[in-house]
gemmi code that builds the backbone of each chain (N, CA, C; Angstrom):
import gemmi

chains = {
    "A": [
        ("MET", (12.246, -0.270, -18.382), (12.763, -0.980, -17.232), (14.048, -1.700, -17.635)),
        ("ARG", (14.916, -1.831, -16.689), (16.183, -2.506, -16.957), (16.376, -3.641, -15.968)),
        ("PHE", (16.732, -4.785, -16.505), (17.016, -5.938, -15.660), (18.366, -6.501, -16.049)),
        ("ALA", (19.147, -6.826, -15.057), (20.425, -7.474, -15.332), (20.190, -8.962, -15.511)),
        ("TYR", (20.927, -9.565, -16.414), (20.907, -11.018, -16.491), (21.349, -11.572, -15.130)),
        ("LEU", (20.704, -12.645, -14.708), (21.054, -13.248, -13.424), (21.838, -14.532, -13.653)),
        ("GLY", (22.868, -14.719, -12.841), (23.694, -15.903, -13.004), (23.113, -17.112, -12.310)),
        ("LEU", (23.261, -18.247, -12.956), (22.869, -19.519, -12.366), (24.030, -20.485, -12.509)),
        ("PRO", (24.302, -21.260, -11.470), (25.478, -22.126, -11.503), (25.274, -23.344, -12.393)),
        ("ALA", (26.338, -23.769, -13.030), (26.327, -25.005, -13.798), (27.057, -26.082, -13.003)),
        ("ARG", (26.684, -27.323, -13.270), (27.295, -28.418, -12.524), (28.695, -28.730, -13.021)),
        ("GLN", (28.950, -28.350, -14.268), (30.274, -28.556, -14.827), (30.535, -27.426, -15.807)),
        ("PRO", (31.793, -27.192, -16.163), (32.096, -26.127, -17.123), (31.272, -26.285, -18.401)),
        ("ILE", (30.725, -25.155, -18.858), (29.863, -25.174, -20.031), (30.714, -25.031, -21.277)),
        ("TYR", (30.716, -26.052, -22.097), (31.602, -26.072, -23.263), (31.283, -24.945, -24.235)),
        ("SER", (29.996, -24.700, -24.467), (29.603, -23.698, -25.455), (29.952, -22.276, -25.016)),
        ("LEU", (30.239, -22.110, -23.736), (30.597, -20.792, -23.228), (32.081, -20.708, -22.893)),
        ("GLY", (32.851, -21.580, -23.454), (34.286, -21.533, -23.235), (34.739, -22.086, -21.912)),
        ("GLY", (33.877, -22.837, -21.258), (34.292, -23.502, -20.032), (33.908, -22.799, -18.740)),
        ("VAL", (33.155, -21.725, -18.821), (32.743, -21.063, -17.577), (31.684, -21.908, -16.890)),
        ("SER", (31.500, -21.674, -15.623), (30.566, -22.480, -14.840), (29.333, -21.706, -14.402)),
        ("ILE", (29.116, -20.571, -15.009), (27.940, -19.767, -14.703), (27.226, -19.431, -16.000)),
        ("ARG", (25.921, -19.650, -15.998), (25.137, -19.280, -17.169), (24.202, -18.137, -16.753)),
        ("HIS", (24.224, -17.080, -17.523), (23.366, -15.935, -17.223), (22.086, -16.011, -18.043)),
        ("ARG", (20.982, -15.799, -17.388), (19.687, -15.930, -18.038), (18.863, -14.671, -17.812)),
        ("PRO", (17.957, -14.379, -18.740), (17.079, -13.207, -18.586), (15.926, -13.533, -17.631)),
        ("ILE", (16.161, -13.365, -16.380), (15.169, -13.683, -15.351), (14.727, -12.407, -14.674)),
        ("VAL", (13.434, -12.242, -14.558), (12.898, -11.046, -13.919), (11.912, -11.441, -12.826)),
        ("PRO", (11.928, -10.723, -11.718), (10.938, -11.019, -10.680), (9.581, -10.473, -11.074)),
        ("THR", (8.628, -11.365, -11.132), (7.273, -11.016, -11.551), (6.326, -11.189, -10.377)),
        ("HIS", (5.410, -10.282, -10.237), (4.394, -10.431, -9.207), (3.126, -10.927, -9.873)),
        ("LEU", (2.725, -12.129, -9.468), (1.531, -12.757, -10.019), (0.401, -12.567, -9.012)),
        ("MET", (-0.692, -11.946, -9.426), (-1.724, -11.578, -8.462), (-3.110, -12.053, -8.871)),
        ("SER", (-3.834, -12.515, -7.860), (-5.244, -12.821, -8.039), (-6.019, -11.885, -7.122)),
        ("GLN", (-7.305, -12.091, -7.009), (-8.079, -11.238, -6.116), (-7.750, -11.519, -4.662)),
        ("ARG", (-7.210, -12.729, -4.416), (-6.934, -13.115, -3.037), (-5.570, -12.646, -2.572)),
        ("GLN", (-4.539, -12.836, -3.406), (-3.202, -12.457, -2.970), (-2.251, -12.371, -4.154)),
        ("GLY", (-0.999, -11.966, -3.815), (0.003, -11.866, -4.859), (1.218, -12.696, -4.513)),
        ("LEU", (1.907, -13.193, -5.516), (3.094, -14.014, -5.319), (4.234, -13.479, -6.166)),
        ("PRO", (5.389, -13.249, -5.556), (6.551, -12.838, -6.351), (7.281, -14.068, -6.880)),
        ("ILE", (7.506, -14.104, -8.165), (8.099, -15.280, -8.804), (9.173, -14.835, -9.774)),
        ("ASP", (10.339, -15.474, -9.728), (11.366, -15.226, -10.730), (10.990, -15.971, -12.008)),
        ("SER", (10.841, -15.227, -13.082), (10.401, -15.825, -14.342), (11.436, -15.592, -15.429)),
        ("ALA", (11.538, -16.553, -16.327), (12.485, -16.437, -17.423), (11.802, -15.835, -18.641)),
        ("ILE", (12.430, -14.852, -19.249), (11.921, -14.285, -20.491), (12.275, -15.241, -21.614)),
        ("ASP", (11.279, -15.680, -22.335), (11.514, -16.659, -23.398), (10.785, -16.179, -24.646)),
        ("SER", (11.514, -15.592, -25.570), (10.885, -15.035, -26.769), (10.348, -16.129, -27.687)),
        ("ALA", (10.734, -17.374, -27.433), (10.228, -18.473, -28.251), (8.978, -19.112, -27.662)),
        ("ALA", (8.570, -18.661, -26.496), (7.357, -19.205, -25.868), (6.148, -18.439, -26.391)),
        ("ASP", (5.152, -19.181, -26.819), (3.970, -18.533, -27.388), (3.062, -17.929, -26.329)),
        ("ASP", (3.034, -18.545, -25.159), (2.198, -18.061, -24.066), (3.038, -17.925, -22.796)),
        ("THR", (2.501, -17.176, -21.866), (3.130, -17.071, -20.549), (2.562, -18.165, -19.667)),
        ("ILE", (3.445, -18.963, -19.128), (3.031, -20.162, -18.419), (3.591, -20.164, -17.002)),
        ("PHE", (2.745, -20.535, -16.065), (3.161, -20.732, -14.680), (2.748, -22.129, -14.236)),
        ("SER", (3.403, -22.591, -13.191), (3.051, -23.899, -12.653), (1.649, -23.875, -12.060)),
        ("GLU", (0.955, -25.000, -12.186), (-0.381, -25.108, -11.594), (-0.332, -24.898, -10.080)),
        ("ALA", (0.803, -25.186, -9.487), (0.930, -24.996, -8.035), (0.731, -23.528, -7.653)),
        ("PHE", (1.127, -22.625, -8.538), (0.928, -21.206, -8.250), (-0.551, -20.848, -8.275)),
        ("ALA", (-1.286, -21.495, -9.180), (-2.725, -21.240, -9.224), (-3.367, -21.643, -7.901)),
        ("ARG", (-2.931, -22.771, -7.370), (-3.478, -23.225, -6.081), (-3.153, -22.218, -4.988)),
        ("ARG", (-1.922, -21.742, -4.982), (-1.516, -20.789, -3.946), (-2.273, -19.482, -4.076)),
        ("LEU", (-2.606, -19.123, -5.286), (-3.322, -17.863, -5.510), (-4.819, -18.007, -5.289)),
        ("GLY", (-5.286, -19.235, -5.171), (-6.719, -19.446, -5.046), (-7.439, -19.319, -6.378)),
        ("VAL", (-6.724, -19.526, -7.470), (-7.335, -19.471, -8.801), (-7.909, -20.843, -9.120)),
        ("ASP", (-9.199, -20.888, -9.360), (-9.872, -22.148, -9.635), (-9.719, -22.494, -11.108)),
        ("LEU", (-9.018, -23.578, -11.377), (-8.813, -23.998, -12.768), (-9.812, -25.052, -13.196)),
        ("GLY", (-10.785, -25.336, -12.335), (-11.725, -26.402, -12.624), (-12.479, -26.216, -13.929)),
        ("GLY", (-12.975, -25.002, -14.163), (-13.720, -24.776, -15.384), (-12.957, -23.929, -16.387)),
        ("ALA", (-11.634, -23.912, -16.242), (-10.819, -23.030, -17.080), (-10.722, -23.545, -18.518)),
        ("PRO", (-10.637, -22.631, -19.469), (-10.410, -23.038, -20.861), (-9.098, -23.801, -20.960)),
        ("ILE", (-9.104, -24.846, -21.771), (-7.935, -25.716, -21.865), (-7.335, -25.645, -23.249)),
        ("GLY", (-6.011, -25.511, -23.268), (-5.283, -25.578, -24.519), (-4.244, -26.668, -24.424)),
        ("GLN", (-3.526, -26.871, -25.495), (-2.477, -27.887, -25.475), (-1.158, -27.258, -25.841)),
        ("GLY", (-0.153, -27.590, -25.059), (1.171, -27.076, -25.327), (2.138, -28.197, -25.615)),
        ("GLN", (3.265, -27.819, -26.144), (4.312, -28.789, -26.411), (5.614, -28.254, -25.861)),
        ("ALA", (6.238, -29.056, -25.021), (7.502, -28.645, -24.424), (8.638, -28.865, -25.419)),
        ("ALA", (9.797, -28.296, -25.100), (10.960, -28.473, -25.953), (11.328, -29.937, -26.088)),
        ("SER", (10.978, -30.727, -25.090), (11.286, -32.155, -25.133), (10.334, -32.910, -26.044)),
        ("GLY", (9.277, -32.224, -26.512), (8.291, -32.879, -27.365), (7.069, -33.355, -26.623)),
        ("VAL", (7.121, -33.327, -25.309), (5.987, -33.786, -24.509), (4.824, -32.805, -24.664)),
        ("HIS", (3.640, -33.363, -24.861), (2.429, -32.549, -24.928), (1.802, -32.466, -23.538)),
        ("PHE", (1.228, -31.332, -23.238), (0.631, -31.167, -21.920), (-0.537, -30.191, -22.029)),
        ("ALA", (-1.405, -30.286, -21.054), (-2.583, -29.416, -21.032), (-2.238, -28.088, -20.380)),
        ("ILE", (-2.784, -27.027, -20.934), (-2.616, -25.684, -20.364), (-4.002, -25.182, -19.987)),
        ("ARG", (-4.137, -24.742, -18.786), (-5.405, -24.182, -18.321), (-5.240, -22.672, -18.152)),
        ("TYR", (-6.095, -21.917, -18.800), (-5.933, -20.468, -18.849), (-6.800, -19.771, -17.809)),
        ("ALA", (-6.235, -18.728, -17.244), (-6.980, -17.920, -16.272), (-6.458, -16.491, -16.330)),
        ("ARG", (-7.319, -15.588, -15.922), (-6.934, -14.175, -15.950), (-6.356, -13.801, -14.596)),
        ("VAL", (-5.179, -13.199, -14.644), (-4.507, -12.737, -13.425), (-3.996, -11.332, -13.676)),
        ("ARG", (-3.429, -10.772, -12.637), (-2.810, -9.452, -12.768), (-1.306, -9.645, -12.634)),
        ("LEU", (-0.566, -9.030, -13.518), (0.882, -9.155, -13.503), (1.513, -7.813, -13.146)),
        ("LEU", (2.567, -7.879, -12.376), (3.318, -6.680, -12.014), (4.782, -6.942, -12.290)),
        ("LEU", (5.381, -6.035, -13.005), (6.788, -6.139, -13.323), (7.455, -4.834, -12.899)),
        ("THR", (8.552, -4.934, -12.179), (9.247, -3.719, -11.776), (10.729, -3.977, -11.592)),
        ("ASP", (11.530, -2.986, -11.931), (12.962, -3.087, -11.677), (13.348, -2.267, -10.456)),
        ("GLY", (12.330, -1.858, -9.701), (12.581, -1.064, -8.513), (12.592, 0.430, -8.800)),
        ("TYR", (12.551, 0.772, -10.072), (12.512, 2.182, -10.473), (11.244, 2.475, -11.265)),
        ("GLU", (10.973, 1.636, -12.221), (9.764, 1.756, -13.019), (8.968, 0.471, -12.876)),
        ("SER", (7.699, 0.564, -13.083), (6.877, -0.628, -12.933), (5.780, -0.631, -13.974)),
        ("CYS", (5.254, -1.815, -14.168), (4.212, -2.025, -15.148), (3.257, -3.059, -14.572)),
        ("GLU", (1.988, -2.768, -14.583), (0.993, -3.660, -13.989), (-0.193, -3.754, -14.939)),
        ("TRP", (-0.640, -4.962, -15.211), (-1.733, -5.129, -16.164), (-2.412, -6.482, -15.983)),
        ("ASP", (-3.630, -6.563, -16.500), (-4.381, -7.810, -16.497), (-3.936, -8.646, -17.689)),
        ("SER", (-3.787, -9.937, -17.452), (-3.311, -10.795, -18.527), (-3.925, -12.178, -18.430)),
        ("LEU", (-4.065, -12.802, -19.575), (-4.538, -14.182, -19.633), (-3.300, -15.068, -19.711)),
        ("VAL", (-3.063, -15.856, -18.674), (-1.870, -16.698, -18.655), (-2.288, -18.150, -18.544)),
        ("GLY", (-1.336, -19.025, -18.815), (-1.600, -20.443, -18.734), (-0.974, -21.052, -17.498)),
        ("PHE", (-1.605, -22.093, -17.009), (-1.060, -22.857, -15.895), (-0.885, -24.296, -16.362)),
        ("ALA", (0.296, -24.834, -16.106), (0.596, -26.180, -16.587), (1.352, -26.952, -15.521)),
        ("PRO", (1.292, -28.264, -15.589), (2.068, -29.065, -14.647), (3.495, -29.195, -15.137)),
        ("TYR", (4.488, -28.782, -14.357), (5.863, -28.997, -14.761), (6.770, -28.952, -13.558)),
        ("GLY", (8.011, -29.323, -13.824), (8.957, -29.504, -12.742), (9.706, -28.253, -12.362)),
        ("SER", (10.893, -28.433, -11.838), (11.583, -27.327, -11.181), (12.497, -26.556, -12.126)),
        ("ASP", (11.990, -26.147, -13.254), (12.783, -25.295, -14.128), (12.211, -23.912, -14.262)),
        ("GLY", (11.137, -23.645, -13.538), (10.675, -22.266, -13.455), (9.642, -21.884, -14.491)),
        ("PRO", (8.963, -20.799, -14.239), (7.932, -20.300, -15.139), (8.556, -19.704, -16.387)),
        ("SER", (7.751, -19.642, -17.429), (8.220, -19.135, -18.705), (7.369, -17.949, -19.113)),
        ("TRP", (8.019, -16.843, -19.346), (7.348, -15.622, -19.761), (7.310, -15.589, -21.269)),
        ("GLY", (6.177, -15.939, -21.841), (6.082, -15.936, -23.291), (5.553, -14.623, -23.818)),
        ("MET", (5.310, -14.590, -25.062), (4.924, -13.358, -25.715), (3.510, -12.943, -25.339)),
        ("GLN", (2.604, -13.897, -25.217), (1.212, -13.554, -24.952), (1.082, -12.786, -23.653)),
        ("GLY", (1.869, -13.138, -22.672), (1.763, -12.478, -21.380), (2.136, -11.017, -21.445)),
        ("SER", (2.847, -10.633, -22.496), (3.265, -9.246, -22.567), (2.245, -8.392, -23.286)),
        ("TYR", (1.247, -9.005, -23.872), (0.220, -8.211, -24.532), (-0.543, -7.348, -23.540)),
        ("ASN", (-1.124, -6.339, -24.025), (-1.948, -5.450, -23.221), (-1.182, -4.822, -22.080)),
        ("SER", (0.106, -4.747, -22.184), (0.873, -4.128, -21.113), (1.255, -2.721, -21.548)),
        ("SER", (2.218, -2.167, -20.858), (2.474, -0.753, -21.036), (3.691, -0.488, -21.894)),
        ("THR", (3.702, 0.639, -22.525), (4.834, 1.032, -23.342), (5.860, 1.739, -22.491)),
        ("PHE", (7.082, 1.354, -22.607), (8.119, 2.087, -21.899), (9.453, 1.847, -22.572)),
        ("GLY", (10.381, 2.722, -22.350), (11.707, 2.567, -22.915), (12.727, 2.793, -21.841)),
        ("SER", (13.970, 2.450, -22.130), (14.990, 2.540, -21.106), (15.664, 3.903, -21.082)),
        ("GLU", (15.514, 4.666, -22.129), (16.203, 5.939, -22.177), (15.233, 7.096, -22.086)),
        ("GLY", (15.563, 8.033, -21.266), (14.797, 9.263, -21.231), (13.401, 9.137, -20.680)),
        ("LEU", (13.131, 8.068, -19.977), (11.776, 7.897, -19.468), (11.707, 8.415, -18.051)),
        ("ASN", (10.670, 9.149, -17.773), (10.445, 9.660, -16.439), (10.382, 8.499, -15.459)),
        ("ARG", (11.127, 8.586, -14.381), (11.183, 7.464, -13.462), (9.996, 7.395, -12.512)),
        ("LYS", (9.066, 8.280, -12.630), (7.842, 8.148, -11.852), (7.037, 6.994, -12.422)),
        ("TYR", (6.605, 6.118, -11.572), (5.856, 4.988, -12.090), (4.387, 5.337, -12.161)),
        ("SER", (3.715, 4.723, -13.045), (2.282, 4.964, -13.169), (1.632, 3.781, -13.847)),
        ("SER", (0.372, 3.663, -13.652), (-0.361, 2.592, -14.307), (-0.795, 3.081, -15.671)),
        ("LEU", (-0.318, 2.462, -16.696), (-0.632, 2.925, -18.041), (-1.862, 2.224, -18.579)),
        ("PRO", (-2.587, 2.876, -19.436), (-3.838, 2.295, -19.947), (-3.602, 0.986, -20.666)),
        ("ILE", (-4.595, 0.170, -20.691), (-4.471, -1.176, -21.213), (-4.228, -1.180, -22.713)),
        ("HIS", (-4.524, -0.087, -23.391), (-4.348, -0.118, -24.833), (-2.903, 0.140, -25.243)),
        ("HIS", (-2.055, 0.422, -24.268), (-0.647, 0.523, -24.610), (-0.071, -0.881, -24.778)),
        ("PHE", (1.098, -0.970, -25.285), (1.697, -2.274, -25.495), (3.178, -2.224, -25.118)),
        ("MET", (3.669, -3.345, -24.717), (5.069, -3.440, -24.336), (5.920, -3.392, -25.609)),
        ("GLU", (6.829, -2.466, -25.636), (7.641, -2.337, -26.843), (8.934, -3.112, -26.725)),
        ("PHE", (9.638, -2.893, -25.670), (10.855, -3.664, -25.503), (11.312, -3.614, -24.056)),
        ("MET", (12.113, -4.559, -23.719), (12.719, -4.594, -22.397), (14.224, -4.651, -22.600)),
        ("CYS", (14.938, -3.887, -21.834), (16.385, -3.870, -21.961), (17.011, -4.691, -20.861)),
        ("PHE", (18.015, -5.442, -21.221), (18.739, -6.205, -20.232), (20.119, -5.596, -20.054)),
        ("THR", (20.555, -5.544, -18.824), (21.815, -4.881, -18.541), (22.751, -5.802, -17.786)),
        ("ASP", (24.029, -5.384, -17.721), (24.952, -6.095, -16.859), (24.774, -5.572, -15.431)),
        ("LEU", (25.629, -6.021, -14.536), (25.422, -5.683, -13.131), (25.536, -4.187, -12.878)),
        ("ASP", (26.228, -3.476, -13.752), (26.362, -2.034, -13.580), (25.267, -1.274, -14.324)),
        ("ARG", (24.248, -2.000, -14.745), (23.102, -1.425, -15.445), (23.490, -0.815, -16.787)),
        ("HIS", (24.546, -1.350, -17.400), (24.845, -0.968, -18.767), (24.078, -1.885, -19.690)),
        ("GLU", (23.428, -1.300, -20.657), (22.561, -2.093, -21.521), (23.384, -3.071, -22.356)),
        ("VAL", (22.995, -4.334, -22.330), (23.706, -5.327, -23.116), (22.816, -5.993, -24.139)),
        ("GLY", (21.526, -5.745, -24.056), (20.658, -6.376, -25.040), (19.251, -5.874, -24.933)),
        ("THR", (18.521, -6.033, -25.995), (17.142, -5.586, -26.027), (16.280, -6.665, -26.625)),
        ("VAL", (15.185, -6.948, -25.997), (14.233, -7.900, -26.538), (13.053, -7.110, -27.065)),
        ("ARG", (12.830, -7.223, -28.340), (11.692, -6.518, -28.941), (10.514, -7.488, -28.949)),
        ("THR", (9.444, -7.109, -28.336), (8.293, -7.991, -28.269), (7.279, -7.604, -29.326)),
        ("ARG", (6.411, -8.540, -29.618), (5.320, -8.218, -30.521), (4.336, -7.327, -29.785)),
        ("ALA", (3.602, -6.551, -30.488), (2.669, -5.624, -29.867), (1.255, -5.974, -30.268)),
        ("LYS", (0.351, -5.726, -29.376), (-1.052, -5.932, -29.694), (-1.809, -4.713, -29.229)),
        ("ILE", (-2.586, -4.148, -30.086), (-3.369, -2.985, -29.729), (-4.799, -3.442, -29.486)),
        ("THR", (-5.311, -3.156, -28.334), (-6.671, -3.590, -27.995), (-7.638, -2.420, -27.991)),
    ],
    "B": [
        ("MET", (-1.075, 0.125, -7.378), (0.274, 0.320, -7.893), (1.279, 0.176, -6.763)),
        ("PRO", (2.491, -0.204, -7.086), (3.484, -0.441, -6.036), (3.847, 0.831, -5.286)),
        ("THR", (4.023, 0.685, -3.970), (4.425, 1.810, -3.144), (5.928, 2.027, -3.269)),
        ("GLU", (6.395, 3.138, -2.758), (7.822, 3.421, -2.789), (8.572, 2.405, -1.956)),
        ("GLU", (7.941, 1.938, -0.875), (8.582, 0.925, -0.037), (8.773, -0.373, -0.814)),
        ("TYR", (7.758, -0.756, -1.574), (7.850, -1.967, -2.379), (8.948, -1.832, -3.428)),
        ("LEU", (9.011, -0.678, -4.056), (10.038, -0.471, -5.073), (11.435, -0.541, -4.464)),
        ("ALA", (11.568, 0.001, -3.266), (12.862, -0.044, -2.591), (13.253, -1.500, -2.305)),
        ("TYR", (12.273, -2.301, -1.907), (12.518, -3.725, -1.666), (12.980, -4.405, -2.941)),
        ("ARG", (12.325, -4.065, -4.054), (12.681, -4.678, -5.333), (14.104, -4.313, -5.729)),
        ("ARG", (14.472, -3.050, -5.525), (15.827, -2.616, -5.871), (16.853, -3.406, -5.061)),
        ("LYS", (16.582, -3.530, -3.776), (17.507, -4.247, -2.901), (17.559, -5.728, -3.288)),
        ("TYR", (16.400, -6.294, -3.606), (16.353, -7.702, -3.991), (17.198, -7.937, -5.242)),
        ("LEU", (16.987, -7.116, -6.264), (17.706, -7.306, -7.517), (19.205, -7.104, -7.323)),
        ("GLU", (19.571, -6.173, -6.486), (20.988, -5.924, -6.225), (21.624, -7.122, -5.524)),
        ("ASN", (20.976, -7.629, -4.495), (21.538, -8.744, -3.737), (21.482, -10.057, -4.510)),
        ("ARG", (20.408, -10.246, -5.259), (20.278, -11.481, -6.039), (21.404, -11.598, -7.056)),
        ("ALA", (21.765, -10.499, -7.647), (22.820, -10.512, -8.666), (24.187, -10.833, -8.066)),
        ("LYS", (24.346, -10.558, -6.775), (25.651, -10.775, -6.140), (25.721, -12.069, -5.351)),
        ("PHE", (24.655, -12.837, -5.353), (24.599, -14.028, -4.511), (25.612, -15.067, -4.953)),
        ("SER", (26.131, -15.791, -3.995), (27.164, -16.790, -4.247), (26.662, -17.920, -5.139)),
        ("MET", (27.381, -18.176, -6.231), (27.024, -19.264, -7.133), (27.237, -20.615, -6.454)),
        ("GLU", (28.235, -20.689, -5.595), (28.492, -21.941, -4.891), (27.312, -22.296, -3.988)),
        ("GLU", (26.803, -21.304, -3.325), (25.645, -21.528, -2.450), (24.418, -21.892, -3.291)),
        ("LEU", (24.250, -21.223, -4.404), (23.096, -21.483, -5.262), (23.168, -22.880, -5.876)),
        ("ALA", (24.372, -23.338, -6.167), (24.553, -24.657, -6.801), (24.045, -25.780, -5.901)),
        ("ARG", (24.020, -25.558, -4.625), (23.536, -26.575, -3.685), (22.046, -26.832, -3.873)),
        ("HIS", (21.355, -25.935, -4.542), (19.903, -26.065, -4.699), (19.505, -26.402, -6.135)),
        ("ALA", (20.436, -26.927, -6.901), (20.142, -27.291, -8.287), (18.989, -28.298, -8.328)),
        ("GLY", (18.035, -28.053, -9.210), (16.900, -28.955, -9.343), (15.793, -28.698, -8.339)),
        ("LYS", (15.897, -27.627, -7.591), (14.909, -27.355, -6.555), (14.265, -25.984, -6.742)),
        ("TRP", (13.138, -25.812, -6.071), (12.529, -24.504, -5.945), (13.086, -23.872, -4.670)),
        ("ILE", (13.414, -22.587, -4.752), (13.892, -21.888, -3.570), (13.062, -20.636, -3.342)),
        ("ALA", (13.095, -20.164, -2.109), (12.423, -18.915, -1.769), (13.467, -17.963, -1.213)),
        ("TRP", (13.516, -16.786, -1.780), (14.483, -15.790, -1.351), (13.910, -14.960, -0.209)),
        ("SER", (14.785, -14.477, 0.652), (14.348, -13.492, 1.625), (13.906, -12.250, 0.856)),
        ("PRO", (13.055, -11.446, 1.428), (12.535, -10.291, 0.686), (13.605, -9.373, 0.104)),
        ("ASP", (14.763, -9.299, 0.757), (15.807, -8.430, 0.234), (16.802, -9.173, -0.645)),
        ("GLY", (16.552, -10.459, -0.883), (17.391, -11.224, -1.795), (18.765, -11.586, -1.257)),
        ("SER", (18.993, -11.417, 0.021), (20.327, -11.664, 0.565), (20.520, -13.103, 1.026)),
        ("SER", (19.428, -13.848, 1.171), (19.559, -15.225, 1.651), (18.403, -16.071, 1.121)),
        ("ILE", (18.615, -17.378, 1.201), (17.580, -18.333, 0.796), (16.892, -18.818, 2.075)),
        ("VAL", (15.601, -18.635, 2.147), (14.884, -18.982, 3.368), (14.308, -20.393, 3.334)),
        ("ALA", (14.159, -20.951, 2.127), (13.602, -22.292, 2.016), (13.988, -22.896, 0.681)),
        ("SER", (14.048, -24.230, 0.660), (14.405, -24.955, -0.556), (13.648, -26.274, -0.548)),
        ("ALA", (13.034, -26.628, -1.670), (12.241, -27.862, -1.699), (12.140, -28.395, -3.113)),
        ("ASP", (11.757, -29.661, -3.226), (11.609, -30.292, -4.530), (10.337, -29.841, -5.250)),
        ("ASP", (9.344, -29.414, -4.494), (8.101, -28.985, -5.125), (7.586, -27.720, -4.448)),
        ("LEU", (6.681, -27.059, -5.123), (6.197, -25.760, -4.647), (5.349, -25.864, -3.384)),
        ("ASP", (4.597, -26.947, -3.274), (3.743, -27.080, -2.095), (4.596, -27.236, -0.836)),
        ("THR", (5.631, -28.051, -0.930), (6.536, -28.214, 0.221), (7.253, -26.906, 0.508)),
        ("LEU", (7.643, -26.216, -0.551), (8.314, -24.921, -0.373), (7.411, -23.950, 0.372)),
        ("ASP", (6.162, -23.948, -0.011), (5.211, -23.057, 0.644), (5.124, -23.360, 2.136)),
        ("ASP", (5.083, -24.638, 2.471), (5.027, -25.032, 3.885), (6.271, -24.581, 4.626)),
        ("LEU", (7.419, -24.713, 3.970), (8.678, -24.321, 4.608), (8.741, -22.805, 4.819)),
        ("ILE", (8.220, -22.065, 3.868), (8.205, -20.604, 4.013), (7.358, -20.210, 5.217)),
        ("ARG", (6.212, -20.844, 5.324), (5.334, -20.519, 6.453), (5.991, -20.881, 7.775)),
        ("SER", (6.652, -22.040, 7.808), (7.271, -22.461, 9.070), (8.449, -21.581, 9.438)),
        ("SER", (9.024, -20.900, 8.453), (10.137, -19.993, 8.749), (9.624, -18.624, 9.173)),
        ("ARG", (8.276, -18.507, 9.206), (7.616, -17.278, 9.652), (7.902, -16.097, 8.734)),
        ("GLN", (8.178, -16.420, 7.482), (8.348, -15.369, 6.499), (7.006, -15.121, 5.803)),
        ("ASP", (6.836, -13.937, 5.303), (5.643, -13.592, 4.546), (5.819, -14.121, 3.125)),
        ("SER", (5.011, -15.108, 2.750), (5.179, -15.744, 1.441), (4.919, -14.777, 0.299)),
        ("THR", (4.211, -13.701, 0.544), (3.951, -12.746, -0.529), (5.144, -11.831, -0.783)),
        ("CYS", (6.149, -11.930, 0.074), (7.348, -11.102, -0.091), (8.577, -11.919, -0.471)),
        ("CYS", (8.475, -13.233, -0.412), (9.614, -14.090, -0.723), (9.546, -14.519, -2.181)),
        ("VAL", (10.471, -14.033, -2.990), (10.481, -14.383, -4.406), (10.836, -15.851, -4.565)),
        ("VAL", (10.044, -16.548, -5.337), (10.252, -17.965, -5.584), (11.000, -18.136, -6.896)),
        ("GLU", (12.000, -18.971, -6.897), (12.797, -19.194, -8.102), (13.114, -20.665, -8.251)),
        ("ALA", (13.110, -21.117, -9.491), (13.498, -22.493, -9.774), (14.954, -22.511, -10.209)),
        ("ILE", (15.751, -23.383, -9.621), (17.147, -23.529, -10.004), (17.249, -24.738, -10.922)),
        ("PRO", (17.623, -24.543, -12.169), (17.632, -25.673, -13.112), (18.538, -26.805, -12.661)),
        ("ALA", (18.076, -28.008, -12.966), (18.889, -29.186, -12.642), (19.962, -29.419, -13.689)),
        ("CYS", (19.725, -28.886, -14.890), (20.660, -29.097, -15.989), (21.405, -27.808, -16.303)),
        ("ASP", (22.531, -27.952, -16.957), (23.329, -26.781, -17.311), (22.765, -26.042, -18.503)),
        ("THR", (21.988, -26.742, -19.321), (21.392, -26.137, -20.507), (19.898, -26.399, -20.479)),
        ("VAL", (19.114, -25.358, -20.592), (17.666, -25.486, -20.520), (17.049, -24.944, -21.798)),
        ("PHE", (16.103, -25.693, -22.360), (15.343, -25.234, -23.517), (13.878, -25.160, -23.138)),
        ("GLY", (13.211, -24.092, -23.507), (11.780, -24.002, -23.235), (11.475, -23.774, -21.775)),
        ("ALA", (12.381, -23.180, -21.046), (12.193, -22.848, -19.635), (11.705, -24.072, -18.876)),
        ("GLY", (10.661, -23.930, -18.082), (10.245, -25.025, -17.224), (9.525, -26.124, -17.933)),
        ("LEU", (9.173, -25.904, -19.176), (8.326, -26.872, -19.840), (9.102, -28.046, -20.403)),
        ("ALA", (10.415, -28.001, -20.280), (11.188, -29.124, -20.792), (10.851, -30.401, -20.053)),
        ("HIS", (10.368, -30.245, -18.825), (10.044, -31.417, -18.031), (8.571, -31.452, -17.680)),
        ("ALA", (7.746, -30.899, -18.538), (6.315, -30.889, -18.266), (5.800, -32.319, -18.236)),
        ("GLU", (4.800, -32.529, -17.404), (4.208, -33.850, -17.309), (3.193, -34.016, -18.419)),
        ("GLU", (3.176, -35.186, -19.012), (2.251, -35.428, -20.098), (0.889, -35.757, -19.527)),
        ("LYS", (-0.125, -35.038, -20.016), (-1.486, -35.308, -19.523), (-2.442, -35.334, -20.691)),
    ],
}
model = gemmi.Model(1)
for chain_id, residues in chains.items():
    chain = gemmi.Chain(chain_id)
    for i, (resn, *xyz) in enumerate(residues, 1):
        res = gemmi.Residue()
        res.name, res.seqid = resn, gemmi.SeqId(i, " ")
        for name, pos in zip(("N", "CA", "C"), xyz):
            atom = gemmi.Atom()
            atom.name, atom.element = name, gemmi.Element(name[0])
            atom.pos, atom.b_iso = gemmi.Position(*pos), 0.0
            res.add_atom(atom)
        chain.add_residue(res)
    model.add_chain(chain)
structure = gemmi.Structure()
structure.add_model(model)
structure.setup_entities()
């Protein structure tokens, strides 16, 4: 699958980028699904995130009961510690040409308006695919496959980067 | 699995989202927004997801088709949304 980096506006020229006012981030539209319904959410790919995390508000919208959910502890970049409640959901990722859908254990945490974080754990148990030479027919791949890499492209779908994820064989 | 219609929607969304005006997007810094299904416009904007959900419903849009996105309040973000996680 190929996703273009998406631009987000800055409030002032960004010094580290030579003064431009747009920062491009690896954001992909993810479909988060429970048995009740599905929600499309723009999520940021974060290779430094250990788990895939969504806001607790999404759990409420999905009808996912976090009351008896297993609890872990996370630490934000700011150093703040927070509780993570884990639940099993179904994830769907597609660039409109190829798609990948799988069951995943994700975390739900309370946080503000900076968006969900797609960590490495969320990519486990997903499907193997590559950007070159892959049949564009989509299919549901068995759970024992693993996500190998995702390619990011510019607006003309020219590949500009590749994120290699860790793999887990189940 | 996604239907061909759904995939077509995704293609259109990604195409339009990439071309969306940065000036228009900057007006929603620090907020959650909901995109129209084809990504050509913002149908709702709110400080929190629950309010956003209410606004989506009042706009008579199908919330399962409106992609939700957070627009960062800061120019530099570390740790995605967790930089401002609430301590519990």
